[in-house]
N, C-alpha and C positions, 0 to 999 in steps of 0.2 A: 978563449970565450969566457965571458963574464957570468958568474952565478947569480941567479934571480934572488933578490932580497925578498924576505917575507915582510908583511905588513907591519909586525911589531919593530922589526930593524929599521923600516923606513920612518915610522913614528918617533922612534928614539932619535934618528939623524936629524929629523925635522925639529924637533924640539931643542936640540944642542947645537945646530949649525945657525949662526947668527946672519948669514947670508943666504937668502932664498935663491939667488941666481947660480950659487955654487951648488946647492943642494939639487935645483932642477938638471943642471949640467952633468953632475955626477950620477943621478939616478934616472936620467932619460929612458935607459932600457927597461925600467921597471914600471913605467907608466902603462896604463891601459890605453891602447890606440885603437881598439876595435870599435867600429861604429855598431850602434845597436842593430841597424838594418842587416849588416853582415852576420852579426851572432845569431839574429833570429833566422836568417837564411840557412845558416850552419846546422842549427838545431832542427829546423823543418825538414832539411833534406833527407834526414833518416826517418822521416814519418811516413807512413803509408796512408796518406789521405790528401784529397785535392784541396786547393785553397778555397774553394766554395765551402766543403765540408768544414775547414778550419774557421772560416768566417762565421758559419753557423753555430759551431761548438763555442765560438769566442764571443758571440753576441754582437758581431759588428757587420758591417756592410763589406762586400767584397772590394769595393772601391777603396774604402778606408784601409782595409788589409793590404791591398796592392800598394798604397801610398806609404804604409809603414815599412813594407819589405823593399821599397825603392829609395827610402830615405828622405821622401818628401815630407813625411809627417814625424813629429816627435810625439809618441804617445805619453799619456799621463801614467802614474804608477798603477791606477787601477786598471786602465786599458791593457797595460803590459801583463798584469796578473791574469786578466781574463784570456790573453792570447796564450800564456803559459799553460793556463787550465785547459784551454781548447787544444793545445799541442800534446796534452798529458805529459808534461815535463815532470821530472822528479823534483823533490825539494831543493835538492843541491843545484840542479840546472836552474829552477826558478830563482833562487837567491843569486846565482851568478848573473842572470840576466838584469836583476834589480841592481846589483853593484855596478855592473858595467854601464848602466844608464844613470849611475849617480843618485839612485833613489835607496832609501833605507831598506835594508833585508826585512822579511817578515820577523815580527817579534812576539813571541808566544805569551808575554806577560800582558799584552794588550787583548782584551777579548775579541774584538773584530779580527785581528790578525791572527789569533789562536783558531778561530772558526775557519779561515782561510787556508792557514798552514795544515790544520787537520784534514780538510778537503782535499788538499794536494796530495799529502801523504797517502790518503786512503781512495785516491783515484775517483773522487766524486765529480760529477758534471758541474758546470757553471751554474745550471738551475737548482741543482741540489744545494750547492754552497750558498747561493743567494737565499734559498729557502731558509736555511739554518741561520743565516744573517738576520733575517726578518724575524724569525722566532726569538733571537737575542736582542731584538730592537735595535739592530745595527744597520748602517748604510749598505745597500746591495753594491756590488762591483761594477755591472754594467746595466 
């Protein structure tokens, strides 16, 4: 069984390998293949809330939520953050969702991101986070 490589090792190989095809072939097991809908469903399965409640907490319609879970819609980064907040995911789970969606992780050196990060860590509701964003003159999430 092949040992999983960490991201730093993959970066080093990518920078030193002149042939992208050999890099891809050698590292195929290290690539993330999880569709975001599958990851969202996996994270939701551990929650004790209905999809109607999740939609309400996430500030989105039930129809849109079902489209996300079925893989028919690809959410924006802000919509994913709203969903993570609605599911009350940890900051680690939220960062994993963002990474697996090929979006940037929350970055606390940016004021808007710091407000969102803090809200997630301290289990604030979407409305509370949006209120703090408004107070900082930043764009609301949803």
